[in-house]
N, C-alpha and C positions, 0 to 999 in steps of 0.2 A: 867741663861743659861743652867746650868747642869740639872735643873728641866725640862726645855723645851726639851732638848735632850732625857731625860728619857721618857717624854710623847710621843714624836715622835716615839721612839723605840717601845713603847707599842702599838701605833696605827698600825705601820708597821707589828708588830708581829700578831696583830689581823687580819689584812687584809690577811696575809700569811696563817693564820689558816683557814679563810673563803675560800680562793682560793684552799687550800689543800683539804678542805672538798668537794668543788664543783666539782673539776676536776674528782675525782674518780666516783662521782655520774653521771657525763655526760658520762664518758667512760662506766660505768655500764649500763646506759640507752641504749647506742648504742649496747653493747654486748648482751643485753636481747631483742632487737627489733626482732620481734614484741611481745608485751606483752598484746595487746588488739586488738579488731576488726579493720580491715582496710576497708575504704570506697573507692569505685571506682565511680567517678562521670562520667556519660555518658550524654553529653549535647544534646541528642536527645531522642525521645520517645521510649518506649519499642517496640521491634519488628523491629527496624531499623537495618541495616547491622552492624553499629558500636556497637549497643547494644548486638547483638547476639555474635559478636566476644568477646566483653568485658566479657560477662557472661561465655562463654566457657573457657576463660583463667582464670577468677576469681575463678571458681569452682576448677580448678587444683591448683591455687595459695593458696587457703585456705587449701588444703590437704598438700601441701609441707611446708607451713609456720606454720601449726598447729593453726591457728587463723581464725575466720570467716572473709570472704571477702564479703562485702555487696555492691551490685551494686545499685546506686541511679540515676534515670533519672531526669535531670534538663534541659528540652528543652527550647528553646527560642532564638530569634535573631541570627539564623544561628549557634548556638552553643556557642555564646559569654557569655550567662548567666551562664552556667555551668563552662566554662573556667575561668570566673571572680571569681567565688566562690573558685575554686582550687587555683588560683593565690594568693588569700588573706588568704588561710588557713595556719596553722602552718607548717613549713617545717620539719616535724618529721617523714615522711614516712607513716602516717596513713590516708592521703587523697591523692588519685591519680586521674588522668584524663585519660580517653580513648577517644580520639578524632579522627577525620578523616582529609582528605586533606583540608577540609573547614577551619580548624584551621589556616593554612598558608594563605588562601585567605582573611580571615577576617581582617588581618592586613591592607590590601589595601582598603577594602570596608568600614570599620567603622573607620572614622578619629578620633572619640572621645572615643576609647576603654580605659577603666580604668585599663588596664594591657598591658604589652609589650609581644608580642608573643614569642620573642626570649629570652629576658633577665629575664622574670618572671617565666620561667619554665626550668626544666632540663629534657632531654629526658631519658626515661628508655630503651625503645626498640621499633622499628617498630614491629608490630604484624602480619599484613597480608596485602596483596593486593587482591582486588576482583573486578571483572568487574561489571560495570553497564550494564544493558540491556535496550535497547530502546523498550518500550512496548506501545501498543495501545489497545483500546477496540476491541472486536471481531466485524467483519463486518464493519470495517472502512477502514483502509489503509492496503493494501496487501504487500507493499514493502517500502523501504526507498525512492526510486525514486518517488513513488506515493505521499508520504507524502511531499517531498520537492517540487514537481511540484504543488501540491495544495497550499502550502505556498507561492510560487512565483506567482501563478495566482491571488491571492488576498492578497497582502502584509498587514501584521498585523492581518490577520484573524485567524491565527493559534495560539493557546495558549498551553503552556507547563508547567507542574507541577515541583515542586522541594520540597525537604524536609526542605526547609528554605532558605532564602536569604543568599548566600555565602556558602551554603553546597556543598559537593562534587557532589551531584546530580545536583545542579544548575550549577556548573562549567562545568560539562560534557555537559549539554545541551547548554551552551553558546559556548563551543568550537565546538560543532556540528553545531550550527546555524551559527557561523562565517565561518566554512569550507564550508557549503552549500550555504551561502550567501542569507539568507532570513530573513525578519523581523517577529517577533512574540511577543506574550504577555506572560510575565512570571507570573505564579501564585504560590507564595510560600505557603507551608502548614506548619503545626506545626511539622510534621514528615512524615516518609516514609509510614506507614500504611494508613494515611489519603490521601496522594497523590496517592497511588495505588488504593484505593477505588474509588476516583473520576475519575481516568483514566479508570478504568474498566466500570464505568457507562457512560462514554462518556462526562462527564462534562468538561474535558480537553482533548486535542488531543494526547499528548504523555508525557512520563515521563521516565527519565533515572534512573530506579530503581536498587538498589543494588541487584545483583543476589541472594545473600544469603536470601533476603526477598521476592523476586519475584517468585522464583521457584515453591512454592506451588500453587500460583494463575495461573501460566503458565500451570502447570500440570493439573489443574482443568479447563483449557480453559477459564478462566475468563479474562486473559490477553494474548495478542498475541505478541511474541517477533519478532521484525523486524531486530535488529542488536545488536552487543555488542559494548560498548563504549571503550573497551580496545584495546591494540595493537595486541592481538592474540585471537583466538577462545577458547572456553571453552569445556572441555570434557562433561560437563553437558548439553550443547546445541551444539553439534558438527555440526549440519546442519545450524546453524544461523551464518551469516557472521559478520565480524566487520564492523563498519561504513565506514572505509577506503575501505574495499573490496566492499562495497555497492556503492562506487562512491563518497564519501565525503572526500577529502584530508585533512590532518592535523586535524582530528577530534578525534583521540585516546586520552584517558585520563587515568591517573594513579590514581585510587581510592585506597588510603591507610588508614589503621587504626593503630594508635600507642598509646603507654602509656607514660605519662609524670607525673612529680611531681613538686611541688613548688620549685622555685630556692632556693638554700642554704640548700636543703635536704642533710643530712650528706652523704659524698661520700661512706662511708661503707654501708649505707642503699641502695643507688642507685645501687652499685655494687651487693649487695645481691639480690635485685629485678631483676636486669638484668640477673644474673646467673640463678635464678629460672625460669624467663620467657623464656630464651633460652632453658632450659631443657624441659619446657612445649611444646614449639613450635616444638620440635623434637620428641615428643611422638607419637608413631604410631596411637593411637586412636584419637589424636588431628588432625594429618595429614589427617586421614580418614574422620573425621567430617568436617574439613574445605573443603576437596575435594568435598564432597557431596553437599556443599553449594556454590561451585564455587570459594572458597577462597584459597589462597596459603600462607602458613606460611612464614614469612620473618624475622627471627631473626637477630638482629643487635646490636652491642655494643653501649653504651651510647654516646660516642664521635662521632661515625658514624651517629647516629640518630640526634644528635644536628646539625651536618654539613648538613645532609639531609634536615632538617626543614628550615635552612637558605636558601638553594637553592630553596626550594619550595616557600618560601615567595617571592623570586625574580621572579620566573617563573609565579606563579599564580597572583602576583601583576601586571605583564604585561598583563595577560589575562583579569583581572578585568578592567584595564585601557582601553584596546582596545575594550572591549565589552561595556564600559560605565556603568558598574554596580554600582548602588547607594544603600545605606541603605533604607529599607522600613519597 
């Protein structure tokens, strides 16, 4: 019996030594974060509104953290491919996700997602809101009313692009279509640049392009802006009305971009990231850059952003249900 107790004491002492050695190592790892490059996964193609916002913030984040911040584009399935990769990544603060409002919509569109939109991520911060702009090819439609009348004259004949099924550009188009009460054909693309190109060529009738991406083509007169999908006008296109002002009720859409991390990322790391991002979003040069792109910085603490995402999952879920959107 005495020998058994001695052995047990030896085992417990060994376990205590291991725990004692491991705990300082974990604390040290958190204290020294970041000690290697950080990846930001953007689940859309390069040149999309989400991508441009991510790269702007990522560049500043690299400077403030003293480590390279690498933006990787992982497009596919309305942003679910990239989101899935981040959800399954180690929760150590070295793999982040910058996604758009489509992240909340995908929970309702894809019934077989291999991740949970709310529980598999922790919000770092909302980054920006930016208007989508309803664009068409030159010499096609001169106004929102003309576009809607043409769609109603031949139900189903109008087609509209998106940057992917379930993307924010898709949600905006569906809200517009529901408000205007016409049928159309959705044509999802791999990303925003491809959708803008085919809209400019006339292969599709219209596209709700992120202003941050569309402005250069608008200035070059390759795309014609008919209306903004947001609740208010933009200083970048002051003469362009909103879709509500153009006569389509309940058609305004909140296109947001935010940063997230895998769930169970250490709270200290989440707080550090949030603190750095909030500082970045208040920098005068970032405010100026965002303004020229039609975007507005929206710093938010982690708890607020988590609550915001939950509310978006509910509201966009209702939009998906009412519009009858299915995976494709």
